[in-house]
C-alpha positions in Angstrom: 0.0 0.0 0.0 1.3 3.4 -0.9 1.7 6.2 1.6 -1.2 8.1 0.2 -3.6 5.2 0.6 -2.3 4.8 4.1 -3.2 8.4 4.8 -6.7 7.8 3.4 -7.2 4.8 5.6 -5.9 6.8 8.6 -8.3 9.7 8.0 -11.2 7.3 7.8 -10.5 5.3 11.0 -7.8 6.8 13.3 -7.9 9.6 15.8 -7.2 13.1 14.6 -3.8 13.4 16.3 -2.5 10.3 14.4 -4.0 11.6 11.2 -2.2 15.0 11.6 1.2 13.3 12.2 0.8 11.1 9.2 -0.4 14.0 7.0 2.6 16.1 8.1 4.9 13.3 7.0 3.3 13.2 3.5 3.3 17.0 3.2 7.0 17.2 4.1 7.9 14.5 1.6 5.9 16.4 -1.1 7.4 19.8 -0.1 3.9 21.3 0.4 4.9 24.0 2.8 1.3 25.5 2.8 -0.2 22.2 4.0 2.6 21.7 6.5 1.9 25.1 8.0 -1.8 24.3 8.3 -1.0 21.0 10.0 1.4 22.7 12.4 -1.3 25.3 13.3 -3.7 22.5 14.0 -1.3 20.7 16.3 0.1 23.7 18.1 -2.6 26.4 17.8 -3.1 29.4 15.5 -0.9 32.4 16.3 -2.5 35.8 16.7 -3.1 37.3 13.3 -3.2 34.0 11.4 -6.7 33.4 10.0 -8.4 30.2 11.0 -10.4 27.9 8.7 -14.2 28.2 8.5 -14.7 25.1 10.6 -12.9 27.0 13.5 -15.3 29.9 13.3 -17.7 29.1 16.2 -21.2 30.5 16.6 -22.0 31.7 20.1 -24.7 33.2 22.2 -24.3 35.7 25.0 -24.3 35.3 28.8 -23.3 37.2 31.9 -21.5 36.3 35.1 -22.7 38.1 38.3 -19.2 37.9 39.9 -20.8 37.5 43.2 -24.2 38.1 44.9 -26.7 40.5 43.3 -29.6 41.5 45.6 -33.2 40.6 44.6 -35.2 43.3 42.9 -32.9 44.1 40.0 -34.3 41.5 37.6 -31.0 39.7 37.4 -29.8 36.2 38.4 -28.7 36.5 42.0 -25.4 34.5 41.6 -23.7 32.7 38.8 -23.9 32.7 35.0 -27.1 33.3 33.0 -27.7 33.0 29.3 -29.2 36.0 27.4 -29.4 34.4 23.9 -28.0 35.6 20.6 -29.7 38.9 20.6 -30.1 38.6 16.8 -26.4 39.4 16.2 -25.4 36.0 14.7 -21.8 36.5 15.6 -18.9 34.0 15.3 -15.5 33.8 16.9 -12.2 32.2 15.8 -11.1 29.3 18.0 -7.4 29.1 17.6 -6.6 26.6 20.4 -4.4 23.5 19.5 -6.4 20.4 18.6 -5.0 18.8 21.8 -6.6 21.5 23.9 -9.9 21.1 22.1 -9.9 17.4 22.6 -9.4 18.0 26.4 -12.7 19.9 26.6 -15.5 18.0 28.2 -19.0 18.1 26.7 -22.3 16.9 28.0 -25.1 17.7 30.4 -24.3 20.8 32.5 -21.1 21.5 30.6 -20.4 24.8 28.8 -17.5 26.7 27.2 -17.2 30.5 27.7 -15.1 33.3 26.4 -15.0 36.6 28.3 -16.1 39.6 26.1 -14.6 43.1 26.2 -14.4 46.1 23.9 -17.3 47.2 21.7 -19.4 44.1 22.1 -19.3 44.2 25.9 -20.2 47.9 25.8 -23.1 47.2 23.5 -24.4 44.5 25.8 -23.9 46.8 28.8 -26.0 49.4 27.1 -28.9 46.9 26.8 -29.2 46.5 30.5 -31.0 49.0 32.7 -30.7 49.1 36.5 -31.3 51.7 39.2 -28.0 50.9 40.7 -25.0 51.3 38.3 -22.8 49.3 40.7 -24.8 46.2 39.8 -24.2 46.8 36.1 -20.4 47.3 36.7 -20.4 44.0 38.6 -21.4 42.0 35.5 -19.0 40.3 33.1 -20.3 39.5 29.7 -19.4 36.2 28.1 -19.7 34.4 24.8 -21.1 30.9 25.2 -19.7 28.7 22.5 -21.8 26.3 20.4 -20.4 23.0 21.6 -21.6 21.1 18.5 -19.3 23.2 16.3 -16.3 22.8 18.7 -16.8 19.0 18.9 -16.9 18.8 15.1 -13.5 20.4 14.6 -11.6 17.0 14.7 -13.9 15.5 12.1 -13.5 18.6 9.8 -9.7 18.3 10.0 -9.9 14.6 9.1 -12.2 15.3 6.2 -9.8 17.9 4.8 -6.9 15.5 5.1 -9.0 12.8 3.3 -10.0 15.2 0.5 -6.3 16.0 0.0 -5.3 12.4 0.0 -8.0 11.5 -2.5 -7.0 14.3 -4.8 -3.4 13.1 -4.7 -4.4 9.6 -5.7 -6.7 10.9 -8.5 -3.7 12.8 -9.9 -1.5 9.7 -9.8 0.4 10.6 -6.7 0.5 7.4 -4.6 3.9 7.3 -2.8 4.7 3.6 -3.3 7.4 2.1 -1.1 6.9 5.0 1.3 8.5 7.6 -1.0 7.5 9.9 -3.9 9.1 10.1 -7.3 10.1 13.5 -8.7 7.2 13.5 -11.2 4.8 12.8 -8.3 6.3 15.7 -6.3 5.8 18.0 -9.3 2.1 16.9 -9.7 1.5 17.3 -6.0 2.7 20.9 -6.1 0.2 21.7 -8.9 -2.8 20.5 -6.9 -4.9 23.4 -5.6 -5.9 22.6 -2.0 -7.9 25.4 -0.3 -7.3 25.4 3.5 -8.5 28.8 4.5 -11.7 30.1 2.8 -12.8 32.8 5.2 -15.1 34.7 2.7 -18.2 34.1 4.8 -16.7 34.5 8.3 -18.1 37.1 10.7 -15.2 37.9 13.1 -16.1 39.1 16.5 -12.6 38.5 17.8 -10.1 35.6 18.4 -10.9 33.2 21.2 -8.2 33.3 23.9 -8.7 32.4 27.5 -11.6 30.0 26.8 -12.7 28.4 30.0 -15.2 25.7 31.0 -17.7 25.4 33.7 -19.4 22.3 34.9 -22.7 24.1 35.4 -24.1 27.4 34.1 -24.8 28.3 37.7 -21.3 27.8 39.1 -18.5 29.6 37.4 -14.8 28.7 37.7 -11.9 31.0 37.3 -11.0 31.6 33.7 -7.3 31.0 34.3 -5.1 29.6 37.0 -1.5 30.8 37.3 0.8 28.0 36.2 3.4 26.9 38.9 6.6 28.7 38.1 8.7 25.5 38.6 6.4 23.7 36.1 6.7 26.5 33.6 10.5 26.5 34.1 10.7 22.7 33.7 8.7 22.9 30.4 11.0 25.6 29.0 14.1 23.6 29.9 12.7 20.5 28.2 11.9 22.5 25.1 15.4 24.0 25.0 17.1 20.7 25.5 15.0 19.0 22.8 15.6 21.9 20.3 19.3 21.6 20.7 19.4 17.8 20.6 21.2 16.1 17.6 19.7 12.7 18.5 16.1 13.5 17.5 14.7 14.2 14.1 12.5 17.1 13.2 9.3 15.1 13.4 10.1 13.9 17.0 11.0 17.4 18.0 7.7 18.8 16.6 5.7 16.1 18.4 7.4 17.0 21.7 6.8 20.7 21.1 3.1 20.0 20.5 2.9 17.9 23.7 4.7 20.6 25.8 2.3 23.3 24.5 -0.7 21.2 25.6 0.9 20.4 28.9 1.5 24.1 29.6 -2.0 25.0 28.7 -3.6 22.3 30.8 -1.3 23.0 33.7 -2.6 26.6 33.8 -6.2 25.4 34.3 -8.1 23.7 37.1 -7.4 19.9 36.9 -10.1 17.4 36.1 -9.9 13.7 35.8 -9.8 14.0 32.0 -7.1 16.7 32.0 -5.0 14.6 34.3 -5.3 11.6 32.0 -4.3 13.9 29.1 -1.3 15.3 31.0 -0.1 11.7 31.9 -0.5 10.7 28.3 1.6 13.6 27.0 4.3 13.2 29.6 4.6 9.5 28.9 4.8 10.2 25.2 7.7 12.6 25.7 9.5 10.1 28.0 9.1 7.4 25.3 10.3 9.7 22.5 13.5 10.8 24.4 14.3 7.3 25.5 16.2 6.8 22.2 18.3 9.9 22.8 20.8 8.9 25.5 22.0 12.5 25.9 18.6 13.8 26.7 17.4 11.1 29.2 19.4 12.4 32.2 18.3 16.0 31.5 14.6 15.5 30.7 13.5 12.6 32.9 14.0 14.6 36.2 12.1 17.5 34.8 9.2 15.2 33.8 9.2 13.8 37.3 9.1 17.3 38.7 6.1 18.3 36.5 4.2 15.1 37.6 4.9 15.9 41.3 3.9 19.5 41.0 0.6 18.7 39.2 -0.2 15.8 41.5 -0.1 13.1 38.8 
């Protein structure tokens, strides 16, 4: 089976992280820098200023957080988060988190994802509220409540795009037999038009940063939790050691960078059973990858142990 057929089979049956790794391998062999960059953004997150694909433009409705107790008589929820609907604005936001972070979100009954709102939108919402006590209005924080169905569908959309690309390669006669591509195949692959980013219909209300999750709409958690300085320092030291290593190839280094980015993100949030499982998985993956690099093992392993201990894993 050629490498392109393997990628098709992966996109149809394997998890999105595996599909991304295999797709990156194919894109690298075919010198498709545009596709490699897209795959890198999916694995590590979209930097500020980089447009996201349509499937990462998430519809949302509005809500507010009382930030404490509000006395009765003001027509507002007394304590917690309350939805106020879409208000006819039909807005969307760009969700630029790495796919690993998105997979760590929990969905289901009583679960919700929120993004704090500021700027013009928050001012517009504030102007819609009327109260005899301005202090009550100042107490409110306005939020975007993300459409969970769209967020959950992101992995499937990524796999569909990879499958479309693999099918177009095969249709053009690019198969990658014996795990490599001929020069004519590489030339054909460069001619294929593959649209990653069609944002012509997007309505941008901002880029999602600081997305947080609550287990119940009536009980908000903090949006961020400061990461332990020793954990952050250990992550940075691992990243630097890996970057300078001559014993790992670029694919291994990229995988470790993606894992470290997810670990850093999860470590800055309140820990759940699922997030701890994801942290253990990524730390174990790093340990396995560096085990072939004898020069890295004595440097990285103690740092991995420190991270586990600090995070209570």
